[in-house]
C-alpha positions in Angstrom: 6.9 6.3 13.7 5.7 4.6 10.5 2.7 2.5 11.1 3.5 -1.2 10.3 1.6 -2.8 7.5 1.7 -6.3 5.8 4.0 -5.9 2.8 3.3 -7.9 -0.4 5.8 -10.9 -0.6 5.2 -10.9 -4.4 7.3 -7.7 -4.7 10.9 -9.0 -5.2 12.5 -6.7 -2.6 10.2 -8.0 0.0 10.6 -11.6 -1.1 14.4 -11.3 -0.7 14.1 -9.6 2.7 11.7 -12.3 3.9 13.5 -15.4 2.6 17.0 -14.2 1.8 18.5 -14.0 5.3 20.2 -17.0 6.8 18.4 -16.3 10.1 15.1 -16.9 8.3 16.4 -20.1 6.6 13.7 -22.1 8.3 11.1 -20.2 6.4 12.8 -20.8 3.1 13.3 -24.5 3.9 9.6 -24.9 4.7 8.7 -23.0 1.4 10.9 -25.3 -0.7 9.9 -28.5 1.0 6.2 -27.5 0.6 6.1 -26.3 -3.0 8.5 -29.0 -4.2 6.6 -31.6 -2.1 9.8 -33.0 -0.7 9.2 -35.6 2.1 11.2 -38.1 4.1 14.8 -38.7 2.8 14.2 -36.2 0.0 13.3 -33.3 2.3 15.7 -30.4 2.8 16.8 -30.3 6.4 19.4 -27.5 6.2 20.3 -24.9 3.6 22.9 -22.3 3.0 21.8 -19.1 1.2 24.6 -18.3 -1.3 23.4 -15.0 -2.7 20.5 -12.5 -2.6 21.7 -9.9 -5.0 19.1 -8.5 -7.4 19.4 -7.3 -11.0 18.9 -3.7 -9.8 22.2 -4.0 -7.8 24.3 -4.6 -10.9 25.3 -2.5 -13.9 25.2 -5.3 -16.5 22.0 -7.2 -16.9 23.8 -10.3 -18.1 25.7 -10.4 -14.8 22.5 -10.1 -12.7 22.0 -12.6 -10.0 18.6 -14.0 -9.3 16.6 -13.4 -6.1 17.9 -16.4 -4.1 20.6 -19.0 -4.7 20.5 -21.8 -2.2 22.4 -25.1 -1.6 21.4 -27.9 0.8 23.8 -30.1 2.6 23.5 -32.8 -0.1 24.8 -30.4 -2.6 21.6 -29.7 -4.5 21.3 -26.2 -5.9 18.1 -24.2 -5.9 17.5 -20.9 -7.6 14.3 -19.2 -6.4 12.9 -16.3 -8.4 9.9 -14.2 -7.6 8.9 -12.3 -10.8 6.1 -9.8 -11.1 6.8 -8.4 -14.6 6.9 -10.4 -17.8 10.0 -8.9 -19.3 10.9 -9.4 -22.9 12.9 -12.7 -23.5 11.9 -13.8 -20.0 12.3 -17.5 -20.6 15.7 -17.0 -22.3 16.9 -15.0 -19.3 15.8 -17.7 -17.0 17.7 -20.3 -19.0 20.8 -18.2 -19.1 20.8 -17.7 -15.3 20.2 -21.4 -14.6 23.0 -22.5 -17.1 25.4 -19.9 -15.6 24.8 -21.0 -12.0 25.0 -24.7 -13.1 28.4 -24.1 -14.8 29.8 -22.1 -11.8 29.8 -25.3 -9.7 33.0 -26.6 -11.3 36.5 -25.2 -10.8 39.1 -25.4 -13.5 40.2 -29.0 -14.1 37.3 -30.6 -12.2 35.3 -33.4 -13.9 31.7 -33.1 -15.0 30.7 -36.0 -12.7 31.0 -33.5 -9.8 28.1 -31.4 -11.1 25.1 -31.4 -8.7 21.5 -31.1 -9.8 20.0 -27.6 -10.1 16.4 -26.6 -9.8 15.1 -23.2 -10.9 11.9 -22.4 -9.0 9.9 -19.5 -10.6 7.0 -17.8 -8.9 5.4 -15.6 -11.5 2.7 -13.0 -10.8 1.6 -13.2 -14.4 0.5 -16.0 -16.8 3.6 -16.9 -18.7 1.5 -19.7 -20.4 -2.1 -18.7 -20.7 -3.2 -22.2 -21.8 -1.5 -24.0 -18.9 -3.7 -26.6 -17.3 -3.5 -25.7 -13.6 -1.2 -23.3 -11.9 2.2 -25.1 -12.1 4.4 -27.1 -14.5 7.7 -28.9 -14.4 10.1 -28.7 -17.3 12.9 -31.1 -17.9 15.2 -32.2 -20.9 13.1 -34.9 -22.6 12.9 -36.4 -26.0 9.9 -35.0 -27.9 9.1 -38.4 -29.6 10.3 -40.9 -27.1 9.9 -38.9 -23.9 13.2 -40.3 -22.8 15.0 -38.2 -20.1 18.2 -36.7 -21.4 19.2 -35.3 -18.0 17.6 -34.4 -14.7 20.5 -32.1 -13.7 18.6 -28.9 -14.7 14.9 -28.7 -13.9 12.6 -25.7 -14.0 9.5 -25.6 -11.9 7.0 -22.8 -12.6 4.1 -21.6 -10.4 1.8 -19.1 -12.0 0.2 -17.3 -9.0 -2.8 -15.8 -10.9 -3.7 -19.3 -12.1 -4.1 -20.5 -8.5 -7.8 -20.0 -7.8 -8.5 -21.7 -4.4 -9.3 -19.5 -1.5 -6.8 -19.5 1.4 -9.2 -21.4 3.7 -9.4 -24.2 1.1 -5.7 -24.9 1.1 -5.3 -28.6 1.9 -1.5 -29.1 1.7 1.7 -27.2 2.7 2.2 -26.4 -1.0 -1.2 -24.7 -1.3 -0.7 -22.9 2.0 2.6 -21.3 0.8 1.1 -20.5 -2.6 -1.9 -18.9 -0.8 0.5 -17.0 1.5 2.5 -15.6 -1.5 -0.6 -14.6 -3.4 -2.8 -13.2 -0.5 -0.6 -12.3 2.5 -1.6 -8.7 2.8 -5.3 -9.7 3.0 -4.9 -13.0 4.8 -7.4 -13.5 7.7 -5.8 -14.5 11.0 -8.4 -17.2 11.3 -6.9 -18.9 8.2 -3.4 -18.9 9.8 -4.9 -20.3 13.0 -6.5 -23.1 10.9 -3.3 -24.0 9.1 -1.2 -24.2 12.3 2.0 -23.9 10.2 4.6 -22.2 12.5 6.8 -21.1 9.6 4.0 -19.3 7.8 2.9 -17.6 11.0 6.5 -16.5 11.5 6.7 -15.3 7.9 3.5 -13.2 8.4 5.1 -11.6 11.6 8.2 -10.9 9.6 6.2 -9.1 6.9 4.6 -6.9 9.5 8.1 -6.1 11.0 9.4 -5.3 7.5 6.4 -3.0 7.0 7.5 -0.9 10.0 11.1 -0.7 8.8 11.6 2.7 7.1 14.4 1.7 4.7 12.6 -1.5 3.6 9.3 0.4 3.2 11.0 3.1 1.0 12.6 0.4 -1.2 9.3 -1.4 -1.4 7.4 1.7 -2.5 10.1 2.7 -5.0 9.9 -0.8 -6.5 6.2 -0.5 -6.9 6.6 2.9 -8.6 9.1 1.3 -11.0 6.7 -1.6 -11.8 3.9 0.8 -12.5 6.2 2.8 -14.8 7.3 -0.4 -16.6 3.7 -1.4 -17.2 2.9 2.1 -18.5 5.8 2.1 -20.9 5.1 -1.4 -22.0 1.5 -0.6 -22.9 2.2 2.8 -24.4 4.8 4.9 -26.3 7.7 2.6 -25.6 6.4 -0.3 -27.7 5.0 2.2 -30.2 8.4 3.6 -30.7 10.0 0.2 -31.1 7.4 -0.8 -33.7 7.9 2.5 -35.5 11.6 1.8 -35.6 11.0 -1.6 -37.0 8.8 -0.3 -39.7 11.3 2.4 -40.6 14.0 -0.3 -40.7 12.0 -2.5 -43.0 11.3 0.4 -45.3 14.9 1.4 -45.4 16.0 -2.1 -45.9 13.6 -2.5 -48.8 14.8 0.7 -50.4 18.5 0.0 -50.1 18.4 -3.8 -50.1 20.5 -4.1 -47.0 20.1 -6.0 -43.8 22.0 -3.2 -42.0 19.2 -0.7 -42.9 16.5 -2.8 -41.2 18.6 -3.4 -38.1 19.7 0.2 -37.7 16.2 1.5 -38.2 14.8 -0.8 -35.6 17.5 0.1 -33.1 17.2 3.9 -33.7 13.4 3.7 -33.0 14.0 1.9 -29.8 16.7 4.4 -28.8 14.3 7.3 -29.4 11.6 5.6 -27.4 13.9 5.0 -24.4 15.2 8.5 -24.5 11.7 9.9 -24.3 10.7 7.4 -21.6 13.8 8.4 -19.5 13.2 12.1 -19.8 9.5 11.7 -19.0 10.3 9.6 -15.9 12.7 12.2 -14.6 10.3 15.1 -15.2 7.4 13.2 -13.6 9.4 12.8 -10.4 11.5 16.0 -10.2 10.2 18.5 -12.7 11.9 19.9 -15.8 14.9 17.9 -16.9 18.2 19.8 -16.6 20.3 20.5 -19.7 23.1 18.1 -18.7 20.5 15.3 -18.7 18.9 16.2 -22.1 22.3 16.4 -23.7 23.4 13.1 -22.2 20.3 11.4 -23.5 20.7 12.9 -26.9 24.3 11.8 -27.3 24.0 8.3 -25.7 23.6 5.7 -28.4 24.2 2.6 -26.4 20.9 0.8 -26.4 21.7 -1.5 -23.5 22.9 1.4 -21.4 19.7 3.3 -22.0 17.7 0.2 -20.9 19.8 -0.1 -17.7 19.0 3.5 -16.8 15.3 2.9 -16.7 15.0 1.4 -13.1 17.6 4.0 -11.9 15.5 6.9 -13.2 12.4 5.4 -11.6 13.9 4.9 -8.1 17.1 7.0 -7.5 17.5 10.6 -6.3 18.6 13.3 -8.8 22.1 13.3 -7.5 22.3 9.5 -7.8 21.0 9.7 -11.4 23.5 12.4 -12.3 26.4 10.4 -10.9 25.3 7.2 -12.7 24.7 9.0 -16.0 28.0 10.9 -15.7 29.9 7.7 -14.9 28.5 5.5 -17.6 27.2 7.9 -20.3 
Protein backbone atom coordinates (compact mmCIF):
# COMPACT_ATOMS: atom_id res chain seq x y z
CA UNK A 1 0.00 0.00 0.00
CA UNK A 2 1.32 3.45 -0.93
CA UNK A 3 2.41 5.45 2.09
CA UNK A 4 0.27 8.61 2.45
CA UNK A 5 2.03 11.93 2.11
CA UNK A 6 0.89 15.54 2.15
CA UNK A 7 0.52 16.59 -1.48
CA UNK A 8 1.29 20.14 -2.57
CA UNK A 9 -1.96 22.09 -3.18
CA UNK A 10 -0.07 24.45 -5.52
CA UNK A 11 -0.02 21.65 -8.11
CA UNK A 12 -3.18 22.23 -10.13
CA UNK A 13 -4.36 18.61 -10.17
CA UNK A 14 -4.23 18.57 -6.37
CA UNK A 15 -5.91 21.96 -6.10
CA UNK A 16 -8.81 20.70 -8.20
CA UNK A 17 -9.08 17.43 -6.29
CA UNK A 18 -9.09 19.34 -2.99
CA UNK A 19 -11.47 22.18 -3.79
CA UNK A 20 -13.29 20.97 -6.91
CA UNK A 21 -15.67 18.44 -5.39
CA UNK A 22 -19.10 19.54 -4.26
CA UNK A 23 -18.69 17.49 -1.08
CA UNK A 24 -15.72 19.75 -0.22
CA UNK A 25 -17.62 22.95 -0.98
CA UNK A 26 -17.20 24.11 2.63
CA UNK A 27 -13.44 24.24 2.05
CA UNK A 28 -13.78 26.31 -1.10
CA UNK A 29 -16.34 28.58 0.54
CA UNK A 30 -13.97 29.24 3.45
CA UNK A 31 -11.08 29.85 1.03
CA UNK A 32 -13.10 32.38 -0.98
CA UNK A 33 -14.51 34.18 2.05
CA UNK A 34 -11.03 34.32 3.56
CA UNK A 35 -8.91 35.54 0.66
CA UNK A 36 -11.64 37.88 -0.64
CA UNK A 37 -12.31 39.13 2.90
CA UNK A 38 -16.06 38.70 2.55
CA UNK A 39 -17.96 39.23 5.79
CA UNK A 40 -21.54 39.63 6.95
CA UNK A 41 -24.08 40.09 4.16
CA UNK A 42 -21.31 39.93 1.53
CA UNK A 43 -20.05 36.52 2.66
CA UNK A 44 -20.64 33.43 0.53
CA UNK A 45 -22.94 31.03 2.38
CA UNK A 46 -23.46 28.42 -0.33
CA UNK A 47 -21.81 27.66 -3.66
CA UNK A 48 -22.29 25.44 -6.68
CA UNK A 49 -19.18 24.16 -8.43
CA UNK A 50 -19.93 24.42 -12.14
CA UNK A 51 -16.79 22.90 -13.68
CA UNK A 52 -13.41 21.47 -12.76
CA UNK A 53 -12.04 20.56 -16.19
CA UNK A 54 -8.42 21.45 -16.87
CA UNK A 55 -6.67 22.49 -20.03
CA UNK A 56 -4.98 19.07 -20.21
CA UNK A 57 -8.39 17.46 -20.67
CA UNK A 58 -9.17 19.32 -23.89
CA UNK A 59 -7.66 19.18 -27.33
CA UNK A 60 -7.96 22.87 -28.13
CA UNK A 61 -6.21 25.32 -25.81
CA UNK A 62 -8.73 28.07 -26.58
CA UNK A 63 -11.55 25.85 -25.35
CA UNK A 64 -9.78 25.04 -22.07
CA UNK A 65 -11.71 25.55 -18.86
CA UNK A 66 -10.01 26.98 -15.84
CA UNK A 67 -9.48 25.04 -12.62
CA UNK A 68 -12.73 25.94 -10.88
CA UNK A 69 -15.85 27.78 -11.98
CA UNK A 70 -18.16 28.58 -9.08
CA UNK A 71 -21.46 30.39 -8.55
CA UNK A 72 -23.04 31.41 -5.25
CA UNK A 73 -26.76 31.60 -4.58
CA UNK A 74 -26.76 35.36 -5.28
CA UNK A 75 -25.59 34.66 -8.84
CA UNK A 76 -22.03 35.90 -8.41
CA UNK A 77 -19.51 34.01 -10.54
CA UNK A 78 -16.01 33.11 -9.38
CA UNK A 79 -13.25 31.57 -11.47
CA UNK A 80 -10.45 30.19 -9.31
CA UNK A 81 -7.10 29.47 -10.97
CA UNK A 82 -4.01 27.92 -9.41
CA UNK A 83 -1.07 28.52 -11.73
CA UNK A 84 2.46 27.23 -11.20
CA UNK A 85 3.93 28.08 -14.61
CA UNK A 86 4.18 31.48 -16.24
CA UNK A 87 3.09 30.54 -19.76
CA UNK A 88 3.57 32.89 -22.64
CA UNK A 89 0.69 35.36 -23.01
CA UNK A 90 -0.51 34.37 -19.51
CA UNK A 91 -2.40 37.61 -18.86
CA UNK A 92 -4.07 37.49 -22.27
CA UNK A 93 -5.21 33.92 -21.60
CA UNK A 94 -6.69 34.92 -18.27
CA UNK A 95 -8.61 37.78 -19.87
CA UNK A 96 -9.89 35.47 -22.60
CA UNK A 97 -11.19 32.90 -20.12
CA UNK A 98 -12.82 35.53 -17.91
CA UNK A 99 -14.53 37.22 -20.86
CA UNK A 100 -15.67 33.85 -22.24
CA UNK A 101 -17.20 32.77 -18.94
CA UNK A 102 -18.77 36.22 -18.47
CA UNK A 103 -20.46 36.06 -21.88
CA UNK A 104 -21.71 32.51 -21.36
CA UNK A 105 -24.14 33.75 -18.72
CA UNK A 106 -26.62 35.02 -21.32
CA UNK A 107 -28.79 32.93 -23.56
CA UNK A 108 -29.87 34.16 -26.96
CA UNK A 109 -32.23 37.11 -26.69
CA UNK A 110 -31.54 37.88 -23.01
CA UNK A 111 -30.76 41.44 -21.94
CA UNK A 112 -27.35 42.59 -20.75
CA UNK A 113 -28.88 43.73 -17.46
CA UNK A 114 -29.07 40.06 -16.48
CA UNK A 115 -25.27 39.71 -16.39
CA UNK A 116 -23.93 38.96 -12.92
CA UNK A 117 -20.51 40.11 -11.65
CA UNK A 118 -17.56 37.80 -12.27
CA UNK A 119 -14.37 37.65 -10.25
CA UNK A 120 -11.25 35.89 -11.53
CA UNK A 121 -9.13 34.77 -8.59
CA UNK A 122 -5.56 33.82 -9.53
CA UNK A 123 -3.06 32.15 -7.22
CA UNK A 124 0.33 32.20 -8.94
CA UNK A 125 3.40 30.33 -7.73
CA UNK A 126 5.59 32.82 -9.59
CA UNK A 127 5.97 36.58 -9.60
CA UNK A 128 3.90 37.85 -12.49
CA UNK A 129 4.72 41.40 -11.40
CA UNK A 130 8.16 41.54 -9.81
CA UNK A 131 7.72 45.15 -8.69
CA UNK A 132 4.37 44.52 -6.97
CA UNK A 133 4.20 46.15 -3.54
CA UNK A 134 3.00 43.29 -1.36
CA UNK A 135 1.69 39.91 -2.44
CA UNK A 136 -1.74 40.70 -3.90
CA UNK A 137 -3.45 43.19 -6.20
CA UNK A 138 -6.97 43.89 -7.42
CA UNK A 139 -7.58 44.88 -11.05
CA UNK A 140 -10.72 46.63 -12.31
CA UNK A 141 -11.80 48.67 -15.32
CA UNK A 142 -10.91 52.24 -14.33
CA UNK A 143 -10.08 55.45 -16.10
CA UNK A 144 -6.32 56.16 -16.13
CA UNK A 145 -6.76 59.90 -15.66
CA UNK A 146 -9.95 60.18 -13.64
CA UNK A 147 -9.86 56.80 -11.82
CA UNK A 148 -13.59 56.59 -12.52
CA UNK A 149 -14.90 53.01 -12.49
CA UNK A 150 -16.17 51.92 -15.91
CA UNK A 151 -17.61 48.64 -14.62
CA UNK A 152 -17.23 46.32 -11.64
CA UNK A 153 -18.72 43.37 -13.47
CA UNK A 154 -15.30 41.83 -14.20
CA UNK A 155 -12.66 41.94 -11.48
CA UNK A 156 -9.30 40.16 -11.28
CA UNK A 157 -7.66 39.44 -7.94
CA UNK A 158 -4.07 38.19 -8.03
CA UNK A 159 -2.16 36.52 -5.19
CA UNK A 160 1.55 35.97 -5.85
CA UNK A 161 2.42 33.20 -3.40
CA UNK A 162 6.24 33.72 -3.54
CA UNK A 163 5.71 37.36 -2.55
CA UNK A 164 4.03 36.34 0.71
CA UNK A 165 6.84 36.23 3.25
CA UNK A 166 5.19 35.77 6.65
CA UNK A 167 5.80 32.50 8.46
CA UNK A 168 2.68 30.31 9.04
CA UNK A 169 2.66 30.94 12.78
CA UNK A 170 2.50 34.70 12.07
CA UNK A 171 -0.77 34.48 10.12
CA UNK A 172 -3.21 36.87 11.75
CA UNK A 173 -6.30 36.55 9.52
CA UNK A 174 -8.24 33.90 7.64
CA UNK A 175 -6.76 35.26 4.41
CA UNK A 176 -3.21 34.81 5.67
CA UNK A 177 -4.01 31.35 7.03
CA UNK A 178 -5.23 30.14 3.64
CA UNK A 179 -2.31 31.75 1.79
CA UNK A 180 0.10 30.08 4.23
CA UNK A 181 -1.69 26.76 3.74
CA UNK A 182 -1.46 26.96 -0.06
CA UNK A 183 2.20 27.91 0.08
CA UNK A 184 3.44 25.67 2.90
CA UNK A 185 0.99 22.76 3.37
CA UNK A 186 3.46 19.86 2.88
CA UNK A 187 5.72 21.32 5.59
CA UNK A 188 3.05 22.81 7.85
CA UNK A 189 3.66 22.02 11.57
CA UNK A 190 0.65 20.58 13.38
CA UNK A 191 1.18 23.12 16.13
CA UNK A 192 0.31 25.88 13.66
CA UNK A 193 -2.97 24.21 12.71
CA UNK A 194 -3.81 23.82 16.38
CA UNK A 195 -3.08 27.51 16.93
CA UNK A 196 -5.28 28.61 14.04
CA UNK A 197 -8.25 26.48 15.10
CA UNK A 198 -9.80 26.81 11.64
CA UNK A 199 -11.82 23.61 11.02
CA UNK A 200 -11.90 23.98 7.22
CA UNK A 201 -8.11 24.20 6.98
CA UNK A 202 -7.70 21.23 9.29
CA UNK A 203 -10.12 19.30 7.08
CA UNK A 204 -8.21 20.41 3.99
CA UNK A 205 -4.96 19.09 5.46
CA UNK A 206 -6.60 15.74 6.21
CA UNK A 207 -7.92 15.61 2.65
CA UNK A 208 -4.43 16.28 1.26
CA UNK A 209 -3.14 13.32 3.25
CA UNK A 210 -5.98 11.14 1.98
CA UNK A 211 -5.24 12.17 -1.61
CA UNK A 212 -1.57 11.33 -1.05
CA UNK A 213 -2.56 7.74 -0.34
CA UNK A 214 -4.83 7.49 -3.39
CA UNK A 215 -2.85 5.73 -6.14
CA UNK A 216 -4.51 7.33 -9.23
CA UNK A 217 -4.27 10.82 -7.74
CA UNK A 218 -0.65 10.25 -6.74
CA UNK A 219 0.21 9.08 -10.27
CA UNK A 220 -1.46 12.13 -11.80
CA UNK A 221 0.33 14.36 -9.30
CA UNK A 222 3.75 12.91 -10.10
CA UNK A 223 3.09 13.07 -13.86
CA UNK A 224 2.13 16.72 -13.55
CA UNK A 225 5.33 17.49 -11.66
CA UNK A 226 7.36 15.78 -14.39
CA UNK A 227 5.60 17.88 -17.00
CA UNK A 228 6.29 21.09 -15.08
CA UNK A 229 9.97 20.17 -14.78
CA UNK A 230 10.09 19.49 -18.50
CA UNK A 231 8.39 22.79 -19.25
CA UNK A 232 10.93 24.69 -17.19
CA UNK A 233 13.79 22.89 -18.93
CA UNK A 234 12.40 23.64 -22.36
CA UNK A 235 11.68 27.25 -21.49
CA UNK A 236 15.20 27.81 -20.23
CA UNK A 237 16.94 25.86 -22.99
CA UNK A 238 16.77 24.88 -26.62
CA UNK A 239 13.07 25.62 -27.10
CA UNK A 240 13.49 29.37 -26.71
CA UNK A 241 16.80 29.24 -28.54
CA UNK A 242 15.04 27.63 -31.48
CA UNK A 243 12.32 30.25 -31.47
CA UNK A 244 14.86 33.06 -31.39
CA UNK A 245 16.81 31.41 -34.19
CA UNK A 246 13.64 31.24 -36.24
CA UNK A 247 12.90 34.88 -35.56
CA UNK A 248 16.37 35.89 -36.66
CA UNK A 249 16.10 33.81 -39.82
CA UNK A 250 12.73 35.37 -40.48
CA UNK A 251 14.09 38.88 -40.03
CA UNK A 252 16.98 38.08 -42.38
CA UNK A 253 14.72 36.56 -45.00
CA UNK A 254 12.34 39.47 -44.71
CA UNK A 255 15.15 41.97 -45.21
CA UNK A 256 16.48 40.05 -48.20
CA UNK A 257 13.13 39.67 -49.91
CA UNK A 258 11.34 42.67 -48.49
CA UNK A 259 8.30 40.67 -47.50
CA UNK A 260 6.44 40.37 -44.20
CA UNK A 261 5.67 36.75 -45.14
CA UNK A 262 9.37 35.89 -44.99
CA UNK A 263 9.74 37.17 -41.45
CA UNK A 264 6.62 35.40 -40.26
CA UNK A 265 7.38 32.05 -41.93
CA UNK A 266 10.97 32.05 -40.72
CA UNK A 267 9.89 32.63 -37.14
CA UNK A 268 7.24 29.91 -37.29
CA UNK A 269 9.56 27.37 -38.90
CA UNK A 270 12.13 27.93 -36.16
CA UNK A 271 9.48 27.32 -33.55
CA UNK A 272 8.25 24.18 -35.35
CA UNK A 273 11.77 22.74 -35.41
CA UNK A 274 12.27 23.49 -31.71
CA UNK A 275 8.96 21.81 -30.81
CA UNK A 276 9.73 18.75 -32.94
CA UNK A 277 13.09 18.36 -31.20
CA UNK A 278 11.52 18.84 -27.76
CA UNK A 279 8.79 16.27 -28.45
CA UNK A 280 11.23 13.64 -29.66
CA UNK A 281 13.62 14.30 -26.75
CA UNK A 282 10.74 13.99 -24.28
CA UNK A 283 9.62 10.66 -25.72
CA UNK A 284 13.14 9.24 -25.77
CA UNK A 285 13.87 10.40 -22.23
CA UNK A 286 10.85 8.43 -21.00
CA UNK A 287 10.72 5.39 -23.29
CA UNK A 288 13.97 5.10 -25.24
CA UNK A 289 14.57 5.50 -28.96
CA UNK A 290 11.64 7.05 -30.85
CA UNK A 291 9.94 4.66 -33.31
CA UNK A 292 9.86 5.47 -37.01
CA UNK A 293 6.14 6.27 -37.04
CA UNK A 294 6.78 9.00 -34.49
CA UNK A 295 9.77 10.61 -36.22
CA UNK A 296 7.85 10.61 -39.51
CA UNK A 297 4.78 12.14 -37.87
CA UNK A 298 6.87 14.90 -36.30
CA UNK A 299 8.66 15.57 -39.58
CA UNK A 300 5.46 15.99 -41.57
CA UNK A 301 3.34 17.82 -38.98
CA UNK A 302 3.44 21.53 -39.72
CA UNK A 303 0.58 22.71 -37.51
CA UNK A 304 2.31 24.81 -34.86
CA UNK A 305 -0.62 24.79 -32.45
CA UNK A 306 -0.95 21.01 -32.72
CA UNK A 307 2.73 20.51 -31.88
CA UNK A 308 2.28 22.72 -28.83
CA UNK A 309 -0.74 20.71 -27.70
CA UNK A 310 1.27 17.47 -27.90
CA UNK A 311 3.87 18.61 -25.35
CA UNK A 312 1.94 17.78 -22.13
CA UNK A 313 0.72 14.51 -23.70
CA UNK A 314 4.28 13.39 -24.49
CA UNK A 315 5.29 14.27 -20.93
CA UNK A 316 2.55 12.33 -19.13
CA UNK A 317 0.84 9.72 -21.36
CA UNK A 318 1.80 6.11 -22.15
CA UNK A 319 3.35 5.16 -25.54
CA UNK A 320 0.03 3.71 -26.74
CA UNK A 321 -1.84 6.85 -25.70
CA UNK A 322 0.71 9.03 -27.46
CA UNK A 323 0.47 6.97 -30.65
CA UNK A 324 -3.33 7.10 -30.59
CA UNK A 325 -3.33 10.86 -30.12
CA UNK A 326 -0.70 11.51 -32.81
CA UNK A 327 -2.44 9.18 -35.26
CA UNK A 328 -5.80 10.81 -34.54
CA UNK A 329 -4.71 14.43 -34.87
CA UNK A 330 -1.50 14.34 -36.91
